[in-house]
N, C-alpha and C positions, 0 to 999 in steps of 0.2 A: 446390589447396591440400590439405593432408593427403597421403594416399597416393592416387595416381591411381585405383587400383582398390579402395581401402579400403572404400567403401560397398557393394561387391559381396562382399568377403571377410569383413567383420565385421558382426555383428548389434548393434543398439542394446542397450546395457546401462546401467542407472543404478545408483548406489551403493545398497546395501541400507540401508533405514531401520531404526531401532530397532523392534522388534516392538510392535504396539499393546498387547499384554498387559503388556509391561514399561514402556513409556513413559508409560502413564496413571498410573503410581505417583509420578511426579515432574513438575517443571516445566522439565527440561533439554531442549535442542534434540533433536529426533528425527531430524534428517538426519545422515548420515555422508558422509565423503569417499571418493573412489576410491582405490585404490592408484595409484601413479604410472604403473605399467605399464598398468593398465586405462584411465587417463586418455589415455595416448598412443594406445592403440588406438581409443578413441572419437574423439580428434582426427583420426585417420587416416580416419575415415568422411566427413570433410568433402570433398565432391567438387569438382573444378574445374568449376563449373557455368556459368561465363561471366558471368552476371548474378546476383550473390548478393543475392536478395531479403531474406535474413535481416537485413541491416543497413539496409534501406531506410527504415523508419520512416514508411511511407505510411499514409494513412487510406482504407480501402476499405470501402464499405458501412457507414459510421458507426463502424467499429472500426479500431483500429491494426493494421497488418500490418508485421511486421518490427520491428527495435529502435528505439525512439524517440530514444535517444541516439546512434544510428548506430554502435554498437560494431563494431570492425573484426574481425568474427567469423572469417572465413576465414583472416585473417593469424595470429591467435593460436591457432587450431586447428592450423594448419601448424607454428607454432613449438613447441607442446607435443609434437606428433608427432616433431619433430626434437630434442626434449629441450633446447630453448632457453628455459627457463622465465623467466629474467630479462628477455629481450627480450619475451616474451609479456606479462608484467605491465606493461611499459612501453607496449605497444600498447594494453592494456586500460585503463590509467589516462589515456590520451590523450582518451578519450571519456566515461568514467564516473568520477565522483569517488568513488563508494561501491559498488564491485562486491561487497563483503561483504554489502551490504543486498540488492541485486537478485539476487544469487546465492542468497539464501534466500527472498525473498518475492515476486519477480516471477513472474507467470503465463507468462512466456516467449513473447510474441507472435513472437519471432524463430524459434522452433521451428515455429510454425504456418505460416510462410512458407518454411521450409527446402526447397530443391529436392529433396533426398533424399526428403522427405515426400510427394512426388507419388506414389511407388510403394511406399515402405518407411517404417518409422518414422524420424522425423527425427533428426538429429545431436543429441547431448546437450549443447546449447549452454549451458544454465543450469548444469548440473553441472560443465562444463569451466570456466566463469567462476568458480564457487565454488572449484574446485580451484586455479586460478592464484592468486587473491588470498590464500587461506589459506596456500599454500606461500610466497608472498612475505612474509607476516607472520612465519611460522614461521622463515624463513631470515634474518630481520632486514633484508630489502631495503627495507621501508617505514619510513623514518625522517623526523623533522621536517625540512622544507625551507623555512624562512622566507625571504621575499623578500630579495634582496641589498640593495635600497634601497627607501625609501618615497617615495610621491608627495607626501605632505603633505596628502592629501585623505581624507575620511572618508565612510563609508556606514553607515547603520543598517539592520539587517534585522529585520523584525517577524515573529516566528514561527520556530520552530526545527525544523520538520518537514524532509522531504527537499528541498523546494524552497528553504527558507531556508538550510539547511546548504550546499547546492550553490552558491547565490548567494554566501554568505559565503566559502566556500572559494575560489571563482574570483576574487572581488574582492580577497581577501587576497593571493592569489598574484600579482596584478597590482600589488601594492604599496600599496593603499589601506588605511587603518585601518578595521577592521570591528568593529562592536558588534552582537551579536545579542540581541534582547529576547524573552523568553518569559514568558507569564503563569503557566504552571504552575510547580511547584516543581523540576522536573527538565527538562533540555534534551533535545529529541528529537521533540517533537510526537507525531504518530501512531506514530512509530518506537518511542517508549517507552511510551505509554499506549494506542495503538490496535491494536498487534500483540502478541499474547501472547508470553511469554518462550520457549515451546517452539518458536516459529518464529524468533525473533530475540532472542538472549540479551543482556540489557541491560548486565550487568556485563562479560562477556567480549568482546562484539562492539561494541555501541554506545559504551560508555565508552572502549574502545580508540581509536575514531576521534575522539571528542570531545577526549581528551587530546592526540592528535596535532595537531588543529586549534588547541588552546590553545597548544601548544608553538610553533606556527607564527605565533602572534600574534593569533588571533581572540579577542575578548572576549565572554563569555557573561554575561548578566544575567537571572536568573530572578525569578519573583513580581512581575513588572511588566506590567500590561495597558495597552497603548497605546489611548487613547481613554477610559480611566478613571483609571488611576494617573498617566499621563503623556499629554498630548495629542499629536496628530500634528503640530500647529503647533510645539510645543516641539522635537520631533525635527527638523523642517525648519530651525529656527533653529540647532540644535546640530550638524547634519551637512550635508555637501555634497549628499548624495542619500539617499533612503529607499527601501527595497524592501519591499513588503508581501507576506508569504507566510503569512498567518494560517490558511490552510486553509478547507475548506467544512465547518464543524463544527456546523451546525444540523441535528439529526436529524429525519427524517420521522416524524411521529407516527401513531399508530393511533387513529382517531376512531370509537370504538365505545362503547356503553354499558358501564360498569364499568371504563373506562380508569383512573380516578383511584384505584382500589383499591390497598391495600397489597400488594406483591408483584409490581407491574408496573414494569419498569425499561427505560430505553434501554440497548441493548447497550453503547454506548460508556462509560456510567457503570459498568456491571457489569465490563467488562474493565479499565477504569482502576483501579477499587477493588481488583480481584484483583491486578493488577501491583504496586500500592503495598504490598499485604500481603506479596507475595513478596520485595519489596525491603527489607522490614524495618519498614515503617510499621504501627503499631497504629491504623489509621484507623477512625473510627466509621462511615464510609460503606460498609464492607466488606459485600458481598452474597454469601451462601453458598447453594449449591445442594445442600448435604449432605442426604441422605435425602428429597429433594423430587422431585415430578413436575414436570419442566421443559418448557415449551413455548417454542421459538425461532421467532419470526415474521420470516421473511426468509431467502432462500436463497443469498445471496452469501458472499464471504469472511468478512465480519464475523459472519454467522450461523454459519458453520462453526467460527469461533474460539470462539463461545459454546458450541456443542456440545461442543468438546474441553475447554473450561474447566470446564463443568458436570460432565463425566465425571470429571475430575481432582479435583473438589471432593466427589465421592461422591454424585452425583444418583441417585435411585432409578430414574427413567425420563427419557429425553430424546426429544422429538419436534420436527421442524423443519418448518415450513409454508412452502410456496412457491406463490405465486399463478400463476406461469407454468407452461407444460407441461413435462413431462420431455423433455430433449434426446435426440436419436437417438444410437445408439452409433457411427455413422459419419457422415462428411460427406454432406450431401444435395446434390442437383443445383443448388439455389439458394445454395450456400455453397461455391463452388469455391476451390481453392488459387489465389493465396496469401492468401486471407481467413483471419482467425482462425477455427479450426474450432469451430463451435457444436455440440459433441458432449458426451455425458454424461461428467462427470468425478466420480470418487469421491475426495474429498479426505481429508486426514488425520483430520479430525473424524468423518466418516462411516465411515472405516475402523475407527476406535476404537469407534464405536457398534455396528458390525456384530460386532466381536470381543466386546464386553461384553454386548449385548442380543440378538444373533443376527439382526438385520435393519437395513437402511438406515433412518435416522431420518426421512428426507424423505418428505413427502406433497406431491404436485404438484397443481396446479389446484384449490387449496383456499383458501377465503376465511373470515376470522374475522367472525362475526356480532356476537357480544357476549362480554364477560367475565363469568363468574358469580362472585358474591361471597357472603360470609356475615360476620356480625359476629364478630370475634375476642374474646379475653379482655380486650383494651384498649378495647373498645367501637368499634373501627374496622372498616370494611369491608375484608375481605381476600379475595384470590383463592381460589376453589375449583375453577374449571374454565373451559373455553372452549367456546363453541358455534360450530361451523363448518358450511359448506355447500360442496359441490363446485360448480365453475363450468366453463363453456366460454367461449372467446373468439369473439365474433361481431361482425360489422360492423354499426354503427348506420346511421341514415339519411344521415349525413355520410360514410360510408365508413371510419369509424374503429373499430378493434377495441375492444370493451368487454366486461367480464365479465358473463356471464349465469348466474344461479343454476339449478342443476338440481334439479327438484322431487324430494322424497323422499330427499335426500342429507344432511340435517342430522344432525350427530353432536355429542355432548358428550364432551369430553376432560377428565380429571382434571388439575388443575394447581395447584401451590403457588407457582410462580415463572414469570413470563412475561417474556421478553426481546425487545424490539422492535429488530429489525435490518433495517430497511426502507430503509437508505441515508440520504443527506443532501440537504438542500434548497439549501445554499449557505452563504456566510459569515454569521456573526452580525453583528447590526446596530450594536453599540456604537461601534465605530471608524468605521464608514461614516457613521452619522447625526451623529456629533460633529464630523466633519471636512469634510463636503460632498463626499465622493467620489461620482462618478457610478456608477450600476449599469447592467448590461445587462438584457435582458428576462427573464433567469433569476435575477436578484438578485445575480449576481456583480459584483465590482469591474470596471468597464468599462476595458479596456485591450486593445489589439490584439495578437494573437500576432505576434511579429516585432519590435515596438518596445517593447511592454510598458508604454507610458506611460499614466498616468492623466490625469484632467483637472487635477491639481494639479502645478505646476511642480516638477521634480526628484523626483517620487514615482512609483514603478514598482510594478507588481503582477505576481505570477507564481504558478504552481501552482494548487492547487484553489481558492484565493481568487479567482483570475481565470477559470478554466475550469470550475469545478464538480468534484465528486467524481471522482477518477480514480485511475490507478496510481502507485506510487512512482516508477517509471522515467519516467513523464511529468512528474512533479514535478521530478525531477533535471534533465531536459531543459530545462524552463522556467526553473529556477533558474540554470542555466549560461548560457542565452541572454539572460536578463534582466541578468545580470552583464555580459555583453558590451555591452549597450545602455547600462548605467549607466557603464561605463568610457568609452564613446564620448561620452556626455553630459558627463562630467567633463573629458575632453580638450577638448571644443568650448566649454564654458561656464565652466570653473572655473580656467583659466589655469595649466595645467602641461603639460610635455612628457612623453609616455609613455616608459617606460624600454626 
């Protein structure tokens, strides 16, 4: 695929991003596209490797290796190298409903398993995907394609994140009448309120896709929480099938003294309130980091998003705490190809902090002991700082690694705003408890990967609500595959012939 000797002739290059100094002044996307010629050259680097692990979607060592939606990567790399862009987008859309999302926010496990990456930097798969879909929209190749006929059967999708949208899109394309219920005021789930605008533009990119789905016949209903405003039983009576894709939205808390003080917030609440303000809402729950010392507790993508958001709001200082050790610069012997490379990455938020403050904001192997407070003018306890200690990870008597404090390493950090970005524990309980849904040992809705059936007849579960916190691309994969099982259920149980 591509040019047979391209990987030897051309070096990996990625599109230049907007400079940190400029992009921190606004909320616009920081990624740029290739020129078409540059994209063709990068497509040429895709070697004829025989077994393309890039689209395998395997799980190795507890992590995904290759593309979970099994994108036909060598095929569309070859097509853009040959300047066959329309064919490339058709191949891309065969496996991925929303490449404009994954081309922006996916960590690209496909590149971690690229065969070129054994000896040289991997093919720019993510950038090529972004280039293909954006060219397709720009050229007008992406147009509404409603199904030619309807089956007369209906499905309700609960939750409008990437899993819900993928399930809805697939079921609608199969001719079923699909209604998506969302408890928030806007459609998109984590795509709208969990990912900042500078990574995924809500008006230009997300709304573009939602308008397309509406034109194809998908109905969206906002401000309706299933399990509270409307029961799951009512949905079951009104629809032939129900797909639960409500996400894993219960944040992991920080249980330390001072946690209840004013100025301590979950990252998801902080990011949501900021996005609402960007989109024009004069929301009372807006949280500003302007002129404040900000501490972000958590080292993942959400923590990075908090760093970048605080910088744009005008924070005085930003520090990010990570309880895990700093990753190595290169793959280690116990992390071989094609596993996801557990190497140190400097993401966009850290790049911006380095530009603004002169150093990486991350502190590794650090644990928060307590939050320091003082009484403010309103008579409430407010954050003034954080006390931390350095730790090492050592095995306990059961052979499990546990954090052990290092004597003499306590430190007090000044803080006016603390953002907890420690991940999520699973789905919220309202719907589960009100409907009798079974849960697995991690509190997720119990449904096997492959058939996605819950213990309730005609009710399916997919995405983070079923599997726990994960990637956007995994959610799309589950939404697509759950839709296939729903369609099979409707064929077998609801008396219609598929078209």
